[in-house]
A tleap script that builds the chain and sets N, CA, C and O, in Angstrom:
source leaprc.protein.ff14SB
mol = sequence {
  NMET PRO VAL ASP GLU PRO HIE ARG VAL VAL
  CYS HIE LEU ASP ARG LEU LEU GLU GLU ARG
  GLY MET THR LEU ALA ALA LEU ALA GLU ALA
  VAL GLY VAL THR VAL VAL ASN LEU SER VAL
  LEU LYS ASN ASP ARG ALA LYS ALA ILE ARG
  PHE SER THR LEU THR ALA VAL CYS ASP VAL
  LEU GLY CYS GLN PRO GLY ASP VAL LEU SER
  VAL THR SER PRO CVAL
}
set mol.1.N position { 0.851 -1.177 0.000 }
set mol.1.CA position { 0.000 0.000 0.000 }
set mol.1.C position { 0.894 1.237 0.000 }
set mol.1.O position { 1.744 1.386 0.878 }
set mol.2.N position { 0.711 2.110 -0.962 }
set mol.2.CA position { 1.489 3.351 -0.994 }
set mol.2.C position { 1.242 4.194 0.264 }
set mol.2.O position { 0.150 4.172 0.831 }
set mol.3.N position { 2.252 4.921 0.682 }
set mol.3.CA position { 2.194 5.694 1.920 }
set mol.3.C position { 1.100 6.755 1.892 }
set mol.3.O position { 0.531 7.070 2.938 }
set mol.4.N position { 0.790 7.315 0.723 }
set mol.4.CA position { -0.180 8.394 0.675 }
set mol.4.C position { -1.639 7.913 0.684 }
set mol.4.O position { -2.553 8.736 0.714 }
set mol.5.N position { -1.866 6.601 0.659 }
set mol.5.CA position { -3.230 6.085 0.741 }
set mol.5.C position { -3.714 6.112 2.187 }
set mol.5.O position { -2.903 6.086 3.112 }
set mol.6.N position { -5.030 6.163 2.387 }
set mol.6.CA position { -5.562 6.187 3.757 }
set mol.6.C position { -5.133 4.947 4.543 }
set mol.6.O position { -5.024 3.854 3.988 }
set mol.7.N position { -4.895 5.129 5.818 }
set mol.7.CA position { -4.498 4.005 6.663 }
set mol.7.C position { -5.729 3.280 7.199 }
set mol.7.O position { -6.847 3.784 7.084 }
set mol.8.N position { -5.529 2.107 7.779 }
set mol.8.CA position { -6.620 1.316 8.345 }
set mol.8.C position { -6.475 1.166 9.853 }
set mol.8.O position { -7.075 0.275 10.453 }
set mol.9.N position { -5.679 2.040 10.464 }
set mol.9.CA position { -5.474 1.993 11.910 }
set mol.9.C position { -6.659 2.666 12.595 }
set mol.9.O position { -7.059 3.771 12.228 }
set mol.10.N position { -7.212 1.985 13.593 }
set mol.10.CA position { -8.367 2.492 14.334 }
set mol.10.C position { -7.960 2.673 15.793 }
set mol.10.O position { -7.302 1.813 16.379 }
set mol.11.N position { -8.355 3.791 16.361 }
set mol.11.CA position { -8.050 4.106 17.755 }
set mol.11.C position { -9.243 3.768 18.640 }
set mol.11.O position { -10.390 4.023 18.273 }
set mol.12.N position { -8.968 3.194 19.802 }
set mol.12.CA position { -10.018 2.757 20.722 }
set mol.12.C position { -10.039 3.560 22.020 }
set mol.12.O position { -10.454 3.051 23.062 }
set mol.13.N position { -9.591 4.814 21.957 }
set mol.13.CA position { -9.564 5.642 23.161 }
set mol.13.C position { -10.957 5.851 23.754 }
set mol.13.O position { -11.108 5.868 24.975 }
set mol.14.N position { -11.970 6.008 22.911 }
set mol.14.CA position { -13.340 6.194 23.417 }
set mol.14.C position { -13.724 5.079 24.382 }
set mol.14.O position { -14.175 5.330 25.500 }
set mol.15.N position { -13.536 3.847 23.929 }
set mol.15.CA position { -13.909 2.693 24.741 }
set mol.15.C position { -13.076 2.620 26.017 }
set mol.15.O position { -13.612 2.381 27.099 }
set mol.16.N position { -11.769 2.824 25.892 }
set mol.16.CA position { -10.880 2.746 27.047 }
set mol.16.C position { -11.217 3.820 28.078 }
set mol.16.O position { -11.230 3.549 29.279 }
set mol.17.N position { -11.488 5.035 27.613 }
set mol.17.CA position { -11.842 6.119 28.532 }
set mol.17.C position { -13.169 5.824 29.224 }
set mol.17.O position { -13.305 6.039 30.429 }
set mol.18.N position { -14.138 5.336 28.472 }
set mol.18.CA position { -15.442 5.025 29.054 }
set mol.18.C position { -15.315 3.920 30.106 }
set mol.18.O position { -15.903 4.015 31.184 }
set mol.19.N position { -14.548 2.878 29.793 }
set mol.19.CA position { -14.351 1.774 30.736 }
set mol.19.C position { -13.716 2.248 32.038 }
set mol.19.O position { -13.969 1.681 33.101 }
set mol.20.N position { -12.888 3.295 31.952 }
set mol.20.CA position { -12.170 3.777 33.128 }
set mol.20.C position { -12.829 4.998 33.764 }
set mol.20.O position { -12.343 5.519 34.768 }
set mol.21.N position { -13.931 5.449 33.180 }
set mol.21.CA position { -14.622 6.623 33.711 }
set mol.21.C position { -13.756 7.865 33.670 }
set mol.21.O position { -13.780 8.680 34.593 }
set mol.22.N position { -12.996 8.007 32.603 }
set mol.22.CA position { -12.035 9.104 32.478 }
set mol.22.C position { -12.397 9.969 31.276 }
set mol.22.O position { -12.916 9.469 30.279 }
set mol.23.N position { -12.124 11.259 31.373 }
set mol.23.CA position { -12.365 12.158 30.244 }
set mol.23.C position { -11.098 12.296 29.410 }
set mol.23.O position { -9.992 12.004 29.866 }
set mol.24.N position { -11.294 12.751 28.171 }
set mol.24.CA position { -10.157 13.007 27.303 }
set mol.24.C position { -9.277 14.105 27.899 }
set mol.24.O position { -8.052 14.046 27.799 }
set mol.25.N position { -9.902 15.100 28.513 }
set mol.25.CA position { -9.139 16.188 29.138 }
set mol.25.C position { -8.272 15.673 30.280 }
set mol.25.O position { -7.122 16.085 30.424 }
set mol.26.N position { -8.820 14.775 31.088 }
set mol.26.CA position { -8.044 14.208 32.198 }
set mol.26.C position { -6.883 13.366 31.671 }
set mol.26.O position { -5.783 13.410 32.223 }
set mol.27.N position { -7.122 12.606 30.613 }
set mol.27.CA position { -6.049 11.811 30.013 }
set mol.27.C position { -4.971 12.724 29.448 }
set mol.27.O position { -3.782 12.476 29.644 }
set mol.28.N position { -5.376 13.774 28.750 }
set mol.28.CA position { -4.407 14.709 28.172 }
set mol.28.C position { -3.531 15.323 29.254 }
set mol.28.O position { -2.317 15.440 29.084 }
set mol.29.N position { -4.146 15.715 30.367 }
set mol.29.CA position { -3.378 16.311 31.466 }
set mol.29.C position { -2.406 15.292 32.063 }
set mol.29.O position { -1.253 15.619 32.342 }
set mol.30.N position { -2.873 14.070 32.255 }
set mol.30.CA position { -2.022 13.028 32.856 }
set mol.30.C position { -0.874 12.633 31.937 }
set mol.30.O position { 0.216 12.306 32.406 }
set mol.31.N position { -1.115 12.664 30.627 }
set mol.31.CA position { -0.097 12.270 29.653 }
set mol.31.C position { 0.858 13.426 29.356 }
set mol.31.O position { 2.032 13.211 29.056 }
set mol.32.N position { 0.334 14.665 29.443 }
set mol.32.CA position { 1.178 15.822 29.146 }
set mol.32.C position { 1.125 16.240 27.689 }
set mol.32.O position { 2.097 16.770 27.151 }
set mol.33.N position { -0.023 15.997 27.049 }
set mol.33.CA position { -0.233 16.449 25.679 }
set mol.33.C position { -1.526 17.254 25.644 }
set mol.33.O position { -2.282 17.263 26.616 }
set mol.34.N position { -1.781 17.928 24.528 }
set mol.34.CA position { -2.993 18.733 24.444 }
set mol.34.C position { -4.208 17.859 24.167 }
set mol.34.O position { -4.096 16.769 23.604 }
set mol.35.N position { -5.362 18.355 24.570 }
set mol.35.CA position { -6.619 17.664 24.274 }
set mol.35.C position { -6.797 17.567 22.763 }
set mol.35.O position { -7.296 16.561 22.258 }
set mol.36.N position { -6.393 18.607 22.045 }
set mol.36.CA position { -6.516 18.607 20.580 }
set mol.36.C position { -5.739 17.445 19.977 }
set mol.36.O position { -6.249 16.750 19.099 }
set mol.37.N position { -4.508 17.227 20.441 }
set mol.37.CA position { -3.706 16.132 19.900 }
set mol.37.C position { -4.344 14.776 20.180 }
set mol.37.O position { -4.373 13.910 19.306 }
set mol.38.N position { -4.850 14.591 21.387 }
set mol.38.CA position { -5.511 13.317 21.695 }
set mol.38.C position { -6.822 13.181 20.935 }
set mol.38.O position { -7.205 12.074 20.559 }
set mol.39.N position { -7.506 14.280 20.705 }
set mol.39.CA position { -8.749 14.247 19.943 }
set mol.39.C position { -8.499 13.801 18.508 }
set mol.39.O position { -9.272 13.021 17.950 }
set mol.40.N position { -7.427 14.293 17.918 }
set mol.40.CA position { -7.048 13.881 16.559 }
set mol.40.C position { -6.800 12.380 16.538 }
set mol.40.O position { -7.246 11.693 15.619 }
set mol.41.N position { -6.104 11.870 17.527 }
set mol.41.CA position { -5.842 10.436 17.622 }
set mol.41.C position { -7.148 9.672 17.819 }
set mol.41.O position { -7.410 8.695 17.118 }
set mol.42.N position { -7.958 10.112 18.762 }
set mol.42.CA position { -9.211 9.438 19.106 }
set mol.42.C position { -10.167 9.356 17.922 }
set mol.42.O position { -10.903 8.379 17.776 }
set mol.43.N position { -10.153 10.372 17.088 }
set mol.43.CA position { -11.074 10.434 15.950 }
set mol.43.C position { -10.475 9.871 14.663 }
set mol.43.O position { -10.981 10.124 13.570 }
set mol.44.N position { -9.392 9.104 14.804 }
set mol.44.CA position { -8.745 8.409 13.680 }
set mol.44.C position { -8.263 9.348 12.581 }
set mol.44.O position { -8.268 8.987 11.404 }
set mol.45.N position { -7.847 10.547 12.964 }
set mol.45.CA position { -7.312 11.502 11.992 }
set mol.45.C position { -5.791 11.639 12.111 }
set mol.45.O position { -5.177 12.359 11.323 }
set mol.46.N position { -5.182 10.964 13.077 }
set mol.46.CA position { -3.732 11.065 13.273 }
set mol.46.C position { -2.996 10.300 12.176 }
set mol.46.O position { -3.445 9.250 11.716 }
set mol.47.N position { -1.874 10.845 11.778 }
set mol.47.CA position { -1.019 10.174 10.802 }
set mol.47.C position { 0.164 9.505 11.495 }
set mol.47.O position { 0.855 8.682 10.895 }
set mol.48.N position { 0.397 9.859 12.759 }
set mol.48.CA position { 1.524 9.305 13.509 }
set mol.48.C position { 1.279 9.523 14.998 }
set mol.48.O position { 0.482 10.371 15.399 }
set mol.49.N position { 1.982 8.738 15.800 }
set mol.49.CA position { 1.985 8.940 17.247 }
set mol.49.C position { 3.393 8.620 17.741 }
set mol.49.O position { 3.987 7.619 17.340 }
set mol.50.N position { 3.911 9.458 18.599 }
set mol.50.CA position { 5.238 9.202 19.180 }
set mol.50.C position { 5.140 8.021 20.129 }
set mol.50.O position { 4.155 7.878 20.853 }
set mol.51.N position { 6.154 7.181 20.126 }
set mol.51.CA position { 6.171 6.050 21.057 }
set mol.51.C position { 6.101 6.541 22.494 }
set mol.51.O position { 5.499 5.883 23.342 }
set mol.52.N position { 6.714 7.696 22.781 }
set mol.52.CA position { 6.678 8.217 24.150 }
set mol.52.C position { 5.245 8.592 24.545 }
set mol.52.O position { 4.847 8.393 25.693 }
set mol.53.N position { 4.476 9.131 23.603 }
set mol.53.CA position { 3.074 9.459 23.883 }
set mol.53.C position { 2.257 8.191 24.053 }
set mol.53.O position { 1.455 8.090 24.981 }
set mol.54.N position { 2.450 7.226 23.170 }
set mol.54.CA position { 1.732 5.949 23.270 }
set mol.54.C position { 2.060 5.250 24.584 }
set mol.54.O position { 1.175 4.686 25.227 }
set mol.55.N position { 3.315 5.285 24.979 }
set mol.55.CA position { 3.726 4.685 26.251 }
set mol.55.C position { 3.037 5.371 27.418 }
set mol.55.O position { 2.545 4.706 28.331 }
set mol.56.N position { 2.999 6.697 27.393 }
set mol.56.CA position { 2.355 7.453 28.472 }
set mol.56.C position { 0.855 7.164 28.523 }
set mol.56.O position { 0.296 7.007 29.608 }
set mol.57.N position { 0.201 7.092 27.371 }
set mol.57.CA position { -1.229 6.764 27.322 }
set mol.57.C position { -1.452 5.381 27.936 }
set mol.57.O position { -2.361 5.197 28.745 }
set mol.58.N position { -0.628 4.419 27.554 }
set mol.58.CA position { -0.752 3.063 28.095 }
set mol.58.C position { -0.494 3.029 29.600 }
set mol.58.O position { -1.185 2.319 30.331 }
set mol.59.N position { 0.484 3.784 30.063 }
set mol.59.CA position { 0.767 3.838 31.502 }
set mol.59.C position { -0.425 4.388 32.270 }
set mol.59.O position { -0.815 3.832 33.296 }
set mol.60.N position { -1.004 5.476 31.779 }
set mol.60.CA position { -2.126 6.114 32.467 }
set mol.60.C position { -3.371 5.222 32.432 }
set mol.60.O position { -4.087 5.109 33.427 }
set mol.61.N position { -3.624 4.593 31.283 }
set mol.61.CA position { -4.824 3.768 31.140 }
set mol.61.C position { -4.631 2.328 31.612 }
set mol.61.O position { -5.593 1.564 31.692 }
set mol.62.N position { -3.387 1.957 31.924 }
set mol.62.CA position { -3.108 0.594 32.371 }
set mol.62.C position { -3.401 -0.432 31.297 }
set mol.62.O position { -4.057 -1.444 31.545 }
set mol.63.N position { -2.902 -0.155 30.090 }
set mol.63.CA position { -3.187 -1.049 28.976 }
set mol.63.C position { -1.942 -1.228 28.109 }
set mol.63.O position { -0.869 -0.719 28.432 }
set mol.64.N position { -2.098 -1.953 27.012 }
set mol.64.CA position { -1.033 -2.197 26.048 }
set mol.64.C position { -1.346 -1.448 24.752 }
set mol.64.O position { -2.501 -1.094 24.515 }
set mol.65.N position { -0.333 -1.199 23.903 }
set mol.65.CA position { -0.571 -0.499 22.627 }
set mol.65.C position { -1.671 -1.145 21.771 }
set mol.65.O position { -2.423 -0.444 21.095 }
set mol.66.N position { -1.761 -2.462 21.803 }
set mol.66.CA position { -2.795 -3.152 21.036 }
set mol.66.C position { -4.200 -2.915 21.563 }
set mol.66.O position { -5.178 -3.163 20.858 }
set mol.67.N position { -4.309 -2.437 22.801 }
set mol.67.CA position { -5.623 -2.064 23.336 }
set mol.67.C position { -6.046 -0.693 22.818 }
set mol.67.O position { -7.237 -0.397 22.722 }
set mol.68.N position { -5.069 0.133 22.489 }
set mol.68.CA position { -5.319 1.501 22.033 }
set mol.68.C position { -5.554 1.546 20.532 }
set mol.68.O position { -6.423 2.277 20.058 }
set mol.69.N position { -4.778 0.765 19.781 }
set mol.69.CA position { -4.816 0.803 18.327 }
set mol.69.C position { -5.001 -0.596 17.742 }
set mol.69.O position { -4.502 -1.577 18.295 }
set mol.70.N position { -5.716 -0.683 16.625 }
set mol.70.CA position { -5.803 -1.934 15.879 }
set mol.70.C position { -5.840 -1.591 14.397 }
set mol.70.O position { -6.047 -0.437 14.021 }
set mol.71.N position { -5.640 -2.597 13.567 }
set mol.71.CA position { -5.666 -2.420 12.112 }
set mol.71.C position { -6.876 -3.169 11.574 }
set mol.71.O position { -7.056 -4.354 11.855 }
set mol.72.N position { -7.706 -2.473 10.798 }
set mol.72.CA position { -8.885 -3.111 10.218 }
set mol.72.C position { -8.502 -3.928 9.000 }
set mol.72.O position { -7.440 -3.725 8.411 }
set mol.73.N position { -9.357 -4.836 8.634 }
set mol.73.CA position { -9.114 -5.659 7.438 }
set mol.73.C position { -9.275 -4.825 6.191 }
set mol.73.O position { -10.057 -3.875 6.164 }
set mol.74.N position { -8.515 -5.187 5.130 }
set mol.74.CA position { -8.684 -4.454 3.865 }
set mol.74.C position { -10.084 -4.693 3.311 }
set mol.74.O position { -10.694 -5.738 3.540 }
set mol.75.N position { -10.569 -3.709 2.583 }
set mol.75.CA position { -11.933 -3.807 2.025 }
set mol.75.C position { -11.955 -4.733 0.842 }
set mol.75.O position { -13.009 -4.942 0.241 }
savepdb mol mol.pdb
quit
């Protein structure tokens, strides 16, 4: 798949936040990033995520990277 084609990575922050009774704003504060940046990720509009940010999200939510992100099947 060429790099400029849409990706199939899906973010599951909505579900994880709901399960933990946490807001996106609280997660952003705990991770040390802006709500806007996490919103872009949460809404599947991100093109990249720093490993340090992903690690911090996982630490705060008590999960693994595969709980946060998955890849959908090709159409």
